[in-house]
C-alpha positions as CSV (number, residue, x, y, z in Angstrom):
1,M,68.6,-130.6,122.1
2,V,68.2,-126.6,121.2
3,E,70.1,-127.3,117.8
4,A,67.3,-129.6,116.8
5,L,64.7,-127.1,117.5
6,I,66.3,-124.5,115.9
7,Y,66.8,-126.3,112.7
8,V,62.9,-127.4,113.2
9,L,61.9,-123.7,113.4
10,R,64.2,-122.6,110.5
11,L,62.6,-125.1,108.1
12,G,59.2,-126.3,109.5
13,C,60.0,-129.6,109.1
14,P,58.0,-132.9,109.9
15,W,59.8,-134.0,113.4
16,R,60.2,-137.2,111.8
17,D,62.5,-135.2,109.3
18,I,65.1,-134.1,112.1
19,P,68.6,-135.8,111.0
20,D,69.7,-138.5,112.7
21,H,73.0,-136.6,114.5
22,F,70.3,-134.7,116.7
23,G,69.0,-137.9,118.0
24,S,66.1,-139.5,118.1
25,W,62.8,-137.2,116.5
26,S,60.4,-138.4,119.0
27,S,62.8,-137.9,122.2
28,V,63.4,-134.5,120.9
29,N,59.7,-133.7,120.1
30,T,58.6,-135.2,123.8
31,R,61.1,-132.9,125.7
32,W,59.9,-130.0,123.4
33,R,56.3,-130.5,124.6
34,R,57.4,-130.7,128.5
35,W,59.5,-127.4,128.1
36,N,56.4,-126.1,126.8
37,A,54.4,-127.3,129.6
38,T,56.5,-125.6,132.0
39,G,56.5,-122.3,130.5
40,L,60.4,-122.2,129.7
41,W,60.5,-119.8,126.6
42,K,57.8,-117.4,128.4
43,S,60.4,-117.2,131.5
44,I,63.3,-116.7,129.3
45,L,61.6,-114.0,127.2
46,E,60.4,-112.4,130.5
47,L,64.2,-112.3,131.8
48,L,65.8,-110.7,128.6
49,A,62.9,-108.4,128.5
50,T,64.0,-106.8,131.8
51,L,67.4,-105.6,129.6
52,E,64.6,-103.3,127.8
53,S,66.0,-99.5,126.8
54,G,64.0,-96.5,125.7
55,Q,60.9,-94.8,126.9
56,L,58.9,-96.5,123.6
57,R,57.0,-99.2,123.7
58,H,55.5,-100.2,120.0
59,L,52.9,-102.4,119.9
60,D,51.2,-104.4,117.3
61,A,49.9,-107.5,115.6
62,T,50.4,-109.6,112.6
63,H,48.6,-112.6,110.7
64,V,49.9,-115.6,110.4
65,K,48.3,-118.5,107.7
66,V,47.5,-121.4,109.4
67,H,48.2,-124.9,108.0
68,Q,45.9,-127.2,106.4
69,D,47.2,-130.0,108.6
70,A,47.1,-127.9,111.6
71,S,43.9,-126.4,110.8
72,S,41.6,-129.7,110.9
73,G,39.7,-130.4,114.3
74,G,36.6,-129.0,115.9
75,H,38.2,-126.8,118.3
76,R,40.1,-123.5,116.3
77,K,38.6,-120.8,118.4
78,T,40.5,-122.1,121.6
79,E,43.1,-123.1,119.6
80,A,43.8,-119.3,118.6
81,I,42.5,-120.2,115.1
82,G,40.2,-117.9,113.1
83,R,38.8,-117.4,109.5
84,T,39.1,-114.1,108.1
85,K,38.9,-112.9,104.1
86,G,42.2,-114.3,103.7
87,G,41.7,-117.5,104.9
88,V,42.3,-119.5,108.5
89,N,44.9,-117.2,110.6
90,T,46.4,-117.3,114.0
91,K,47.3,-113.2,114.8
92,I,49.9,-112.6,116.9
93,T,50.4,-109.5,119.2
94,A,53.8,-108.5,120.4
95,L,55.2,-105.3,122.2
96,V,58.8,-104.0,121.7
97,D,61.2,-101.9,123.2
98,G,62.5,-98.9,121.9
99,L,65.2,-100.8,119.7
100,G,62.4,-103.3,118.6
101,R,63.5,-106.0,120.7
102,P,60.4,-107.9,121.8
103,L,59.2,-107.9,125.7
104,Q,55.7,-109.8,124.8
105,V,54.3,-111.9,122.7
106,E,50.7,-113.0,122.7
107,L,47.9,-115.0,120.2
108,A,44.6,-114.7,119.1
109,T,42.3,-115.9,116.7
110,G,43.0,-114.2,113.2
111,N,39.3,-112.9,112.9
112,C,40.1,-110.9,116.9
113,A,39.9,-107.1,116.5
114,D,43.9,-105.9,117.5
115,V,42.6,-104.2,120.4
116,K,40.9,-107.3,121.9
117,A,43.8,-109.1,121.2
118,A,45.7,-106.5,122.7
119,E,44.2,-107.5,126.2
120,A,46.3,-110.2,126.5
121,V,49.6,-108.3,126.7
122,L,50.6,-106.7,130.1
123,I,50.8,-102.8,129.4
124,P,54.0,-100.9,131.2
125,S,53.9,-98.3,133.4
126,G,55.9,-95.0,133.2
127,K,56.5,-95.2,129.1
128,Q,54.9,-94.2,125.6
129,V,52.9,-96.7,123.9
130,V,52.9,-96.3,120.5
131,A,50.0,-98.0,118.1
132,N,48.1,-97.5,115.0
133,K,44.4,-96.8,115.0
134,G,43.6,-100.2,115.2
135,Y,44.1,-99.3,119.0
136,D,42.2,-96.2,119.1
137,S,39.5,-97.4,121.7
138,D,38.6,-95.1,124.6
139,K,39.1,-98.0,127.3
140,F,42.5,-99.5,125.8
141,R,43.7,-95.6,126.4
142,Q,42.5,-95.1,129.9
143,A,43.7,-98.7,130.4
144,I,47.3,-97.3,129.6
145,M,46.7,-94.2,131.1
146,D,46.3,-96.3,134.6
147,Q,49.4,-97.7,134.3
148,G,50.8,-94.2,134.4
149,S,52.2,-94.5,130.8
150,K,51.1,-92.2,128.2
151,P,49.3,-93.6,124.6
152,C,50.1,-92.4,121.2
153,I,47.6,-93.7,119.1
154,P,46.1,-92.0,116.3
155,P,42.4,-91.4,116.3
156,R,40.0,-93.0,113.7
157,K,38.1,-90.2,111.5
158,N,34.9,-91.0,113.2
159,R,36.0,-90.3,116.7
160,V,33.8,-87.5,118.3
161,H,36.4,-86.6,120.7
162,K,40.1,-85.7,118.8
163,V,42.9,-86.9,121.0
164,A,46.4,-85.6,121.1
165,W,49.3,-87.8,119.7
166,N,53.0,-87.2,119.0
167,R,54.1,-87.7,115.6
168,Q,58.0,-88.0,115.7
169,W,57.2,-91.3,118.0
170,Y,54.7,-92.6,115.8
171,K,57.3,-92.5,113.1
172,K,59.3,-95.2,114.8
173,R,56.4,-97.5,114.9
174,H,58.2,-99.5,112.0
175,R,60.0,-101.4,114.4
176,V,57.7,-103.3,115.8
177,E,56.8,-104.2,112.0
178,N,60.4,-105.1,111.5
179,F,60.5,-107.5,114.1
180,F,57.2,-109.7,113.0
181,Q,59.4,-109.5,109.8
182,R,62.3,-110.9,111.1
183,I,60.8,-113.9,113.1
184,K,58.7,-114.6,110.2
185,R,61.9,-115.8,108.5
186,W,61.9,-118.8,110.7
187,R,58.9,-121.3,108.7
188,R,57.7,-122.3,111.5
189,V,56.6,-118.8,112.1
190,G,55.7,-117.5,108.8
191,T,53.5,-120.6,108.1
192,R,51.8,-122.2,111.7
193,Y,52.1,-126.1,111.4
194,E,50.9,-126.9,115.1
195,K,47.6,-127.7,116.0
196,L,47.8,-126.3,119.5
197,A,48.2,-122.6,120.2
198,T,50.6,-123.8,123.1
199,N,52.8,-125.2,120.7
200,F,53.1,-122.2,118.2
201,L,53.1,-119.9,121.0
202,A,56.3,-121.7,122.2
203,F,57.8,-121.6,118.8
204,V,56.9,-117.8,118.3
205,Q,58.9,-117.2,122.1
206,L,61.8,-119.0,121.0
207,A,62.0,-117.1,117.6
208,A,61.7,-113.7,119.7
209,I,64.6,-115.1,122.2
210,L,66.8,-115.5,119.1
211,D,66.4,-112.1,118.0
212,W,67.5,-111.1,121.3
213,L,70.2,-113.4,121.1
214,K,71.4,-112.3,117.7
């Protein structure tokens, strides 16, 4: 069963194209949807996240192109699908540890601001949270400090009150970008084929789990 899911994740193929030696494609798809409904992949990722290391936590977001078959219908916003200058997209927000291993992944519409999408992420306590200028918000900074963590976010040019940030910590922010690069090698993550946000998020979580287990 898991081998069949990895096959679909890697190739992004339709469920009907699953090779016969994996069994009936409809059975695989049915079990996949049932597992998604139970939150299985999120639970596994949370369990792996207990093995986190380092004091730095890197936060960022990336866009994923939505295939035309997934964007049909009138409920785009409720399924984390939004239109940007680059077309129809879904935004993936991720928090990784000091080694670039995923701790949390969340979805938002493609046209949602990064700092707004980050509201779905559980802010860690007692850490240094590193993010880019897109997260330079007094409200978000305060939310980080309320958890006993320190924000490392460079200020926007129009910021009136200057803030301190650590350049050495910020230089390591590429670790979250490297994570996005790795999971987008899975074709079903690099392009969204799923109409339902629940199913697409499950594939992103599965890719994150495999990133831990590589």
